[in-house]
N, C-alpha and C positions, 0 to 999 in steps of 0.2 A: 639811197645812200644811208639813211638812218637804219634801214633794215640790215644793210651790210655790216654796219658797226655793231648792231645788236647781235648778229650771228657770229661775228668775230669774238665778241666778249663771251658768248655762250660756248663756242667751240674751244676756247682756251680755259674753260672753267673759272672764269673771272667773275666775281660777284659784282653785278652792275652797280649796286648801291655803294659799294666800297670805291669803285672807280669814280663814280659820279661825285660823291662827297669829297674825295681827296684831290680832285683835279679841277681847279677853276677853268683851265683851258678846255677841258672836256665838257664842263657845264656850258660854257659859251658856245662851243661847237654844237652841242645838242640843241640849245635854244635856237641857234641860227638855222640848223637843219629842220627842226620841227616847224619853225615859223615859215621856212621856205616851202614846206609841203602845203601849208594853208594860205599862203600869201597870194594875193591876186595882182600884185604890182611887180614890176621888174626890180631886181636887186639894187639897181642904181637909185631907186627912190628911197632907199633906207639909209639912215645915218647911224653909225655906231660911234663909239668913243665918248659917249655921254655917261653921266652918272647923276644920281639924285642928290641935290643939295639939301632939300627940305621937303617933308610931307606936311602939307598945311590943311587946316579945316577938316580934320578927321578923314584925310584921304581924298577930299574933293578937288584939291589943287596939288600939283606936283611942280616944284621948282627945280630946274636942272642947273648944272654947274655953269652954264653959259648965261644964266639969268632968265632964260625963257620960262614962262608959266603955262601950264597945261591944265585945262579943266577936264576932270575925269567924269565919264558917263556915270550917272547915279547908280546904275546896276553894278558897276565895278568898284565903287568906293570901299566896299568891305575888303576887297583884295588889296587895293592901293593903300588903305589905312594901316596895313601891317608891314608895308615896305619900309626899309631902313635907308637913311641917308648913306651915301657912298656906294649904294648898289649900282652896278653897271647896267645901263639900259640901251636899247636900240629903238629909234623912232622910225616908224614905217607906216605910211598910209593911214593916218588917223589912229594909230595904235602906239603904245609904249610897251615894249617887252622888257621885263625885268630879267636880265640874263642870269643873275645870281639865284633867283627863285623859280625860273622858267615859267613865269606867269605873264599874261598879257591883259592890258586894259584899253578900252576905247577912250580916246582923248580928242580935245580940240584946243589948238593953241590960242591963248588969250593975250600973250605978250611975248 
């Protein structure tokens, strides 16, 4: 599916970067499709509709809008420390996917 989208963009001489940056819906679609390629769990195990409320302890902890707290794997804190509050995220099988940045970090729920 992701390849079909890329081919469609190329065949219509559309600059991918322009489409990606100008369309939040396209960003979300790409993140979901890219994650689907690498995910090992069924789609039903993923939760969307979340966003970051706060990035705490230099990216070691993510607090979501529902009050849940997630401990980020130490390898991924460089990535999560740069995430912004209000970024849309998807929670899936021990990972949080930042839809706005198309980045993924390993996490463990702590509350």
